[in-house]
C-alpha positions as a printed Julia matrix, in Angstrom:
268×3 Matrix{Float64}:
  -3.89   62.01   22.74
  -6.1    65.27   22.99
  -6.4    68.47   22.75
  -5.84   71.43   25.48
  -7.03   74.93   25.71
  -5.88   77.05   27.74
  -6.87   80.49   29.03
  -4.4    83.03   29.82
  -3.95   86.91   29.82
  -2.39   89.16   27.83
  -0.87   92.67   28.2
  -1.56   94.93   25.66
  -5.33   94.75   24.41
  -6.46   94.4    21.22
  -6.44   98.51   19.02
  -7.76   96.6    15.42
 -11.73   97.81   17.14
 -13.94   98.64   14.3
 -14.31  102.26   12.87
 -17.4   103.83   14.71
 -18.39  105.93   12.46
 -19.05  105.52    8.04
 -18.06  108.74    5.88
 -18.91  111.13    3.11
 -16.0   111.89    1.71
 -15.99  113.8    -2.35
 -13.43  115.23   -4.98
 -13.63  116.47   -7.91
 -12.73  114.76  -11.0
 -11.12  115.81  -14.41
 -14.23  115.76  -16.09
 -15.31  118.71  -13.73
 -17.73  116.6   -11.8
 -18.28  116.72   -8.22
 -17.75  112.09   -7.42
 -19.09  111.03   -3.55
 -18.22  108.42   -1.96
 -18.15  107.02    1.33
 -14.71  106.13    4.15
 -14.6   104.78    7.74
 -13.75  107.15   10.22
 -10.1   107.42   12.86
 -12.24  106.25   15.43
 -12.28  102.44   16.14
 -13.9   100.54   19.44
 -12.36   99.8    22.27
 -11.61   96.04   22.7
 -11.22   95.47   26.58
 -10.99   92.07   26.36
  -7.22   90.53   27.04
  -7.64   87.11   26.98
  -6.16   85.12   24.63
  -6.17   80.56   24.14
  -2.6    78.64   24.48
  -3.21   75.29   21.97
  -1.43   72.57   22.87
  -1.41   68.71   21.79
  -0.83   65.95   24.91
  -0.42   62.8    24.89
   0.71   59.67   26.77
   1.94   56.08   26.79
   3.21   53.64   28.15
   6.73   51.72   27.85
   8.04   49.78   30.18
   5.65   50.04   32.84
   6.4    54.45   32.64
   3.87   56.38   31.44
   6.08   58.38   29.3
   3.87   62.12   28.05
   4.79   64.55   25.0
   3.07   67.83   24.8
   3.17   69.79   21.26
   2.53   74.18   21.72
   0.0    75.14   18.67
   0.01   78.25   18.37
  -1.75   81.38   20.96
  -4.62   83.09   19.04
  -6.38   86.17   20.28
  -9.75   86.56   21.47
 -10.79   89.07   19.28
  -8.56   87.05   16.11
 -11.16   84.4    16.67
 -14.44   86.79   16.3
 -12.53   88.27   12.57
 -11.37   85.04   11.18
 -11.94   82.46   13.32
 -10.0    78.87   14.31
  -9.63   78.09   10.72
  -7.45   80.58    9.7
  -5.43   80.34   12.07
  -4.67   76.73   12.26
  -3.87   76.51    8.09
  -0.99   79.28    9.18
   0.62   76.42   11.34
   0.6    73.27    8.82
   3.86   72.61    9.37
   3.97   72.03   12.61
   0.73   69.81   12.97
   2.4    67.78   10.12
   5.68   67.67   12.7
   3.48   67.08   15.38
   1.56   64.4    13.47
   4.75   62.46   12.45
   6.06   62.62   16.18
   2.67   60.87   17.1
   2.82   58.67   14.1
  -1.42   59.73   13.26
  -2.82   62.06   10.69
  -2.9    65.34   10.06
  -6.18   65.49   10.16
  -6.59   63.88   13.07
  -4.95   66.59   14.9
  -7.01   69.18   13.17
  -9.95   67.49   14.27
  -9.05   67.35   18.01
  -8.1    71.17   18.18
 -11.85   71.93   16.56
 -13.41   69.83   18.5
 -12.06   71.39   21.58
 -11.87   75.15   19.93
 -15.14   75.76   18.32
 -17.54   76.03   21.36
 -15.11   77.71   23.25
 -15.01   80.21   19.57
 -19.09   80.31   19.37
 -19.41   81.13   23.08
 -17.21   84.58   22.27
 -19.32   85.08   19.11
 -22.42   85.8    21.29
 -21.15   87.58   23.69
 -19.34   89.65   20.85
 -22.76   90.22   19.58
 -24.08   91.8    22.49
 -21.48   94.8    22.15
 -22.27   98.5    20.02
 -19.2    97.21   18.28
 -20.55   94.63   16.9
 -24.5    96.19   16.07
 -22.96   99.11   14.48
 -20.93   96.73   12.24
 -24.1    95.29   11.38
 -25.94   99.01   10.62
 -23.09  100.13    7.49
 -22.81   96.43    6.66
 -26.32   96.82    5.23
 -26.04  100.37    4.64
 -22.88   99.72    1.82
 -25.21   96.28    0.7
 -28.08   98.62   -0.26
 -25.84  101.18   -1.58
 -24.08   98.93   -3.86
 -27.47   97.32   -4.83
 -28.99  100.58   -5.69
 -25.89  101.6    -7.74
 -26.31   98.52   -9.79
 -29.9    98.93  -10.5
 -29.4   103.04  -11.36
 -25.77  102.24  -13.59
 -28.31   99.26  -15.02
 -30.07  102.22  -16.82
 -27.68  105.7   -17.01
 -24.75  103.61  -17.22
 -21.63  102.76  -15.51
 -19.19  105.58  -13.32
 -22.79  107.63  -13.19
 -24.21  106.86   -9.44
 -21.59  108.09   -7.57
 -21.76  111.53   -8.8
 -25.71  111.97   -7.88
 -26.57  109.78   -4.64
 -23.58  109.3    -1.56
 -23.71  105.98    0.47
 -26.92  107.06    2.29
 -28.55  107.72   -0.67
 -29.06  111.1    -0.62
 -29.28  112.77   -3.29
 -26.42  115.32   -4.17
 -26.26  116.41   -7.21
 -29.86  116.8    -8.56
 -28.85  118.68  -11.75
 -26.16  115.87  -13.24
 -29.07  113.52  -12.31
 -32.01  115.67  -14.58
 -29.17  115.82  -17.1
 -28.76  111.85  -17.14
 -32.62  111.86  -17.57
 -32.75  113.78  -20.77
 -29.7   111.67  -21.99
 -31.7   109.13  -21.62
 -34.89  110.32  -23.28
 -33.2   111.42  -26.33
 -31.07  108.53  -26.31
 -34.74  106.77  -26.35
 -36.57  109.42  -28.68
 -33.34  109.0   -31.65
 -33.69  104.84  -31.46
 -37.59  105.23  -32.26
 -37.28  107.18  -34.88
 -34.24  104.93  -36.2
 -37.17  102.02  -35.9
 -39.86  104.25  -37.88
 -37.62  105.06  -40.36
 -36.43  101.34  -40.74
 -40.17  100.63  -41.0
 -41.62  102.82  -43.36
 -38.6   102.52  -45.58
 -39.21   99.79  -45.87
 -40.2    98.65  -49.93
 -43.05   96.08  -49.99
 -43.48   96.19  -53.16
 -40.35   95.19  -54.07
 -40.9    92.28  -52.7
 -44.38   91.11  -52.14
 -46.09   93.29  -55.66
 -49.05   90.54  -57.21
 -49.54   88.86  -54.35
 -50.59   91.49  -51.46
 -54.21   90.59  -51.76
 -54.15   87.13  -52.1
 -54.94   84.8   -50.04
 -53.3    81.07  -49.64
 -55.65   78.84  -51.25
 -55.32   80.85  -54.63
 -51.95   79.88  -55.34
 -50.5    77.29  -57.67
 -47.95   74.73  -56.55
 -45.54   76.93  -58.43
 -46.16   80.12  -56.77
 -45.97   78.61  -53.52
 -42.31   78.07  -53.97
 -41.91   81.05  -55.22
 -43.29   82.38  -52.18
 -40.82   80.8   -50.23
 -37.32   81.17  -52.07
 -39.0    85.44  -51.3
 -39.89   84.79  -47.14
 -36.46   83.1   -46.97
 -35.09   85.81  -48.89
 -36.33   88.71  -46.94
 -35.84   87.14  -43.98
 -32.48   86.77  -44.49
 -32.25   90.72  -45.01
 -34.31   91.13  -41.48
 -33.55   88.81  -39.51
 -32.41   90.1   -35.71
 -29.44   87.92  -36.16
 -28.39   90.32  -39.19
 -26.97   93.28  -38.43
 -29.04   95.69  -39.76
 -31.59   93.22  -39.16
 -35.0    94.44  -37.5
 -36.83   92.32  -35.33
 -40.56   94.65  -35.35
 -40.39   94.12  -39.28
 -39.25   90.63  -38.57
 -42.09   90.16  -36.91
 -44.54   91.71  -39.66
 -42.86   89.63  -42.01
 -43.63   86.55  -39.48
 -47.43   87.3   -38.43
 -48.49   89.02  -42.31
 -46.94   87.19  -44.75
 -46.68   83.19  -43.63
 -50.56   83.4   -42.82
 -51.42   84.91  -46.35
 -49.31   82.73  -48.25
 -49.52   79.69  -46.7
 -46.1    79.03  -45.94
């Protein structure tokens, strides 16, 4: 049993070449802002090679002194399809046919697949190397890098300024398209951070230190009786529950102050 791959000539060219251009397109959204995105142009690269590869499985055996030959057609794969999809996808599409061939020859389907891959993989590798020398391949790689960088920049930007913001400021090439909106986003961020800081300061200033620690502020851990230490531990636990970050109303800064100051001064 063996696999035969026959190179054949197709009548028509493959029309599915990669797009030659990546373009910025834009439209106004309901919020009144203009969003910038990208698309591919209409012109595609020509694919002049008309080769395809016809895959067959052959089997020969001798019965009663005669050689009996059997041939099974698997499928024909286009030159450029080997580049775009690879042989694996096309073999998966004909599983039923492979099962029929395997049953007819009393072998496993994996044996048939191994024969095909062993024969076709070197052809596919050669074609890929040829294709990597073409302008179509080089252009495709360039645009893939542009889109990858665009997505990376968008992710970083929106981690700072919020989702659905980057495409209102920059296009796919990283060019700033709306400086006013960018400044608006920066101002929003400054106001938000300023409000958060004021809230923290307010929380800290409203913290009633005397409510919990009156009578102990100037003491050191060595001056407490055993009963006082028990009281102080209870006070510490009560305060910790109120200001622990796991509490929705907790405050990490106050909790840090409690740990740094009280544990040292009270010796608990």
